[in-house]
N, C-alpha and C positions, 0 to 999 in steps of 0.2 A: 708581338710578331703579327704581321698582316697576312692573312691567308688569301693570296692573290687569286688562287684557282677558284675561290668562291666569291670573288668580288666583281660586281657588274658596274661597268662604266657606260653612261649614256653620252653619246657623241651627237651634238646638235650643230649641224653645219650644212649649208645649202650647196656647197662645192663637193660634188661626188668624188672627184679625184683626191681631194684633201681628206674626205672621210675614209676612202679606201686606204690611203697612206696611214692614217691614224689607226684604223682597225688592225692593219698588219703589224704595226709596232706595238700596239697595246696587247694583242693576242700573243705576240712573241714574248712579251714580258709576263704573260700568265694571266692576264685579265680577260673577262668575258665582256663583249661589246654589244650595245644596242645602238641603233642609228635612227635619227630623225632629221628632217630637212629645214625646220624652222622653229621659232620660239613657241608658237602655239602647240605644235606637236610635242615639244619638250615638256611643256606644262602638263599635258595629258599623260605623257609617259611617266612622269614622276608620280602622278596621282594613281596610276594603275599598275605600274611595273616596279616602283620603289627601288630605283638604282642606288648603288652605294656612293656614287660620285657622278656629277654632271660636268662634262667638258663642252663648253658652249661658245660658239662664235659670237662676236658682238653684233655684226651686221648680217641680218637674215630677213627674208620676206615675211609678210603677215604679222610677225611680232619680233622685234629686235631683242638683243640680249638683255638690255637694261630692263625692259618691261617684263621679260620672261623671268628674270631673277626675282622681281617683286611679286609676280604671280606665284612662283614656286614657293616663296617664303610664306605665303598665305596658307599653303597646304602642307608644307614640310619645313620645319624650322631648322632641322639639323643636317640634311643632306649637303655635303660639301659641293660648292659650285666654283668651277675654275673657268675664267673667261679668256678666250683667245682674241687678240686684237692686233691691228696693224699700227705702225708707229704714229700715224696721224690721229689716232683716237685714244691716246693714252689718258687724256683728261676724262673722257667718257668712261674709260676702264676704272679709273679711280672712283668715279661716281658710282659705278656698278658695285665695286667692292664695299662701298659704304652702304649700298642697298641690300647687301646680303651675301655677295660672293666672298670667298675667303682669300682669293688672290687672282691675278691675271698674268698671262704669259704672252709675249710679243711674237708676232709673225715676221719673218719665217721662223717656224718652231725649231728650237734646239731640242732634240729628243732626250738627251741626258737631263737637261733642265726640266723638261716636261715630266719625266718619270719621277724625278726628285720632288717636284711640286705636287704631283698626284699623291705620292707617299705621305707628304706632310698633311695634305687634306684628310686622308684616311686615318692617319694617326690622331689628328685633332678630333675626329669623330669618335674614335675609340676612347680618347681621354674624356670627352663630354659624357659618353655613356658610363664610363667608370665613375666619374664625378657624380653623376645622377644616382648611381647605386650608393655611393658614400653618403650623399645627402639623405637618401631614403633611410639608411641604417641609423642615422642620428635621430630620427623622429619616432623611435620606438619608446614613446613616453607613456607611462601608465602610473599615475598617482592614485587613481580611484580603485577601489577593491574590485569593481566589475571588470575594468580593463586589465588589472593584474591577473584575474582569473582567466580572461580571454587569452592573454599571452601565454599563461601557463598551459592552457589546453592546446594552444597552437604549437607550443614546443613539443608536447607529447605527440600530437598528430603529425608533426613534421617528420618524425622518425619512422612513420609508417609509409605505406604506399597508397593510402586511401585518398580518394578524390574529396575535395573540400568545397563547400558552397558558402560563400561569404554574403550575408545579406545586411542591408541597412540603408538609411537615407543617403542621398548624394552628399559627398564630402565628409563622410564619417571616418574614412581612413581604410577602406577595403584594400586598396592597392598596397598600402603600407604593410598591412597584415599579410598580404600575399607575399611580399618581399621577405618578411620575417620567416614565414613558413619555408620558403625556398632556401634561405640562407642556413636554416637549422636542419635541412633535410640531407639525406645521403646523396641527393642529386645536386648539391650546392655548387659543385664544380662543373656541372653540365649546363647545356643551354637553358636559359629562362626566357621564353618568348611570350610577348604580350600582344593581345589583340583587343581593340575596342570594337565590340560587335555592333554598337549603335552608330558608329561613325561612317559606315559604308552601306550602300544599298545591296540588295540580295546577291546579284551576280558578282559584284566586286568582293563582297564578303566571302563568298564561296571560293573565289579565286585566291583571296588572301589566305584562307584557311588551308586549302588543298592544292594550291598552285594551278598552273595551266600550261598547255602546250602551245607552241607557236601557231598563230592563226585560229585559236579557239574562239576569239571574238575580235571585233574591231579594236585595233590598238595593241593586240597581243603580238608584238614584233619578235618575241623570243620566248623560249621555254622559261618558266619561272617556278621555283620551288615554293610550296606553301608553308604556312607556319607550323602545321602538324609535322611536316617533313623536317623542318629546321629544328623542331623541338625534340627530335628523336633522342632517346636516352635521358632527356631532361624533363622540364616542366613547361606546360603552356598555361597562361593566365587568360581566361576568356572573360573580359570585363563587359558588363551590361548584357549578360547572356539572355535576358528576358526579351530582348528586342529583335531576335532573329526569326526568319520565316520557318515554317514547319518543314519545308523541304530541306533546308540547311540543317535543321535539328536532326532529321533522320540520318543525314550523312555523318554528323558528329556522333550520333549514337552508334553507328556501325564502326566508326574509328575507335570508339571506346570499348565496344564489345569484342570486336575481332582484331583490332590493331591494324586495320588495312583501309585503304581508300584509293581512288584514282584521281589524277589531276583533271581539271576541267578540259574537255576536249581530247582526253587521252584514254587509252585502254589498258595500260600497264598497271597492275595492282602493286601498290607500294605499302610496305610495312612500317609501322611506327610504334615505338614504345615510349610513351610520355605520360606523365602524371598531369591531371587536370585540376587547376584551382579556378573556380568560376565565381563570379560576383554579379550581384544585381541589386537595384533599388526597387524592383518590382515585387509584388506579392505573387510568387510563382505558384503557390498552391491555388490561389484564385484563378491564375491563368490556366492551370491544368483543368480546373473545374469548368472554365469557359471554353475549353478546347483550343486555346491559343498556344499552349505549351505541352509537349509530349510528356505523359506521365512516366513512361519508362525512362526517358532521358532525365527527368527530374530526380528520380530515385537513384539513377546511376551517378549523377553529379553530387547529390547531397548525402553521400555516405557519412560525412561528418558536417552537419550544418552548423554554422557559426554566426549567429546574429550579433551585429555590432550596434550598441545603443547610440542614440544621438548625443551630441555634446551637452545638451541641456539636462541630460540625465546623469552626467558624470562631470559635474562642475569642478570637482577636485583636480581634474586634469588641466583646467584652463590656465592657472598661473604658470605651470611648467611649460605648457605649449606656447603661451604668449612670450615667455622669456626666450624660448628656443627660437621662435620666429623673429624676435627682436635682434638676436645675434645674427641670424641668417640674413635678414633683409638689410641690416646695417652694413654688413660686409658687401652684399650685392650692390648696394647703392653708395658705397664708399663714404659712409658716415660713421661717426663714433658715438653711437647712442649708449648711455650707461645703464638706464633702468626705466621701468614703468612705475610712476609714482603710485602710492597706495590708493589715492582717490580714483585714479584711472583704472587700476587693477580691480577695485571693488565693482566698478561699472562693467568691466569685462566679465566678471564672474556673475553679475546679476542678469546680464543679457541672455536671451534664449538661443541665439545662434541658429536660425533656421537653415543657414547654409553650412552649419557644422564647422569642422576643422578648416576646411577650405576658406570659408568666410572669415574665420579668425585670422588666418594667414594673410589674406588680402587686407583686412583691417589694420593689422600691425604694419604691413608694408606701406600702406597709405600714411599711417601716422609717422613712420620713420621719414618718409619723403617730405611731409608737411611741417614737421617739428623744426623750430628754429634753434632750440637749445640742445642739450645733451640728454634730456629726459623726455619720455612720453608722458604728457600731461593730459588732463581731462579735455582741454581745448583741442588736442590733436585728434580726438575721436569723433566719429560721425554723430550727428544729432540723435539718430535712432538709438545709439548706445548710451550717449550722455543722458538721455531722458528715460532710460530703462530703470526699473526699480525692482527690488526683491521683496515684493509685498508679502509673499508667504513666509519669508524669513524675518520680517520686521526690521529691526535696527541691528541685525547681527553683523559682526565684523567678518572679514574674509575667511578666517579659519573656522568660525562658527558656521558660516554658510556652507563651507566644504564638508564639515562634519554632518550637518543636517542633510545635505545631499547624499552623503554616503549611507546614512541610515535609511533614507527613502529608497535608494537603489537596492540595498540589502533586503529590505522588507519586500520589495516588489519581486526580486529574484527568488525569494523563499516563499512566495505565495502568502505573505502576511504572517508566517510562522515566526514569532518573536524569538523562540529558543534557537532556531536555526540561524536567524538573522544575527543574533548576538554572537553565536559561534563564528559566523562568517566575519564579523567585525572584530573578533578577538576580545570581546568584553563579556561580562556575565549578564544574565537576563535582567537582574535588578538595576544594573547600571543603564542598560538599554531603556528600560521603562522610565527611569529618571530623565534621561536625555530626551526621550520622546515627549515627556511632559514639558520640559524646558523649551523645546523647539516647537511646541504646539502641533505635534504630529498625531493625527487621529489614529485610534486603535482599530478602526473598522477595517 
């Protein structure tokens, strides 16, 4: 069910009378409306106002509809765009659809057709978001002991109301773990709102987080709710939290401590009750020491700190992840790939993956696209991976490499204590010592 009273439609049309007519009909149907007069303003509005759907005329001054669609798609891949066009420009409309609009509607407009087409666009967006959630839930893969421990801890933490700080290199799966915590929490049926704090400059980020009133800044053509307001009763995921300005940090701290904030340009105090999951690839403790990150906010966010190790330290996860991505990208690219041959899989396990899980996903998708047969072979992989070697592990096979990696990970997490590491691995200390000798693992 689409909640039309919360749905914002951006109308881009240089004909004022036509805009007035559209506004009247859309508001009567329960939608909220923003208006701009050309394609250039439409692009800016999508970037700053984040409408739920764009209704755009094909022919406008400064920037036409075709160009505007292309520019909007560079900054927002999902917002539905519906093109209005006269009979003489149907060919252009088809081209616009191919460029990223989901449909076009002919002038003079039939209001019943327009409303049906708008609902279809909004429903498609809902389906895309739901599909995105389903894809994320399928990637909870943990074959290594360290990731099994992390997911076990995450499940316990999810049942609490504690704020969580996820740390780790870029591409390790912090957002996947945030999804897992949300799905296992008591707030799983409530809003889950995500913000990439590194993607917006300071003023836009503040507006994104706390909303703004009409006229708060150039381009603020209507009141807009912020992410903290939208996340009320649910959870907000603040990705790349280490990149924000100190002034914005102070406002987030207040929202967490007092549960209140004001929209940008407003005076009304708004209450919010939301749990925070934050993530960063930065060393926040070092940022605190350098004065770049507030110490009080750091402790407020890191009630439960959860570091995620890089993929090179949990190689046991690589085969399962690689096979998952093989299935995912085969379906996406309409190919029927069967398997990753052992020789190729051995190289995937041997490689250190500086880009972590994200790099592995991209590598498998590339291999799926380039492969001529049904299998991913060594020739399908990039040179950097084909030339990788597992020197520390000698001539070990894939299972032995995985076992050696698990032992190293357990020893590291236990501070070198072999008794604790053996217990963690589910073997006795004598067996651990034997395996360490076999795999040439130093006891230092």
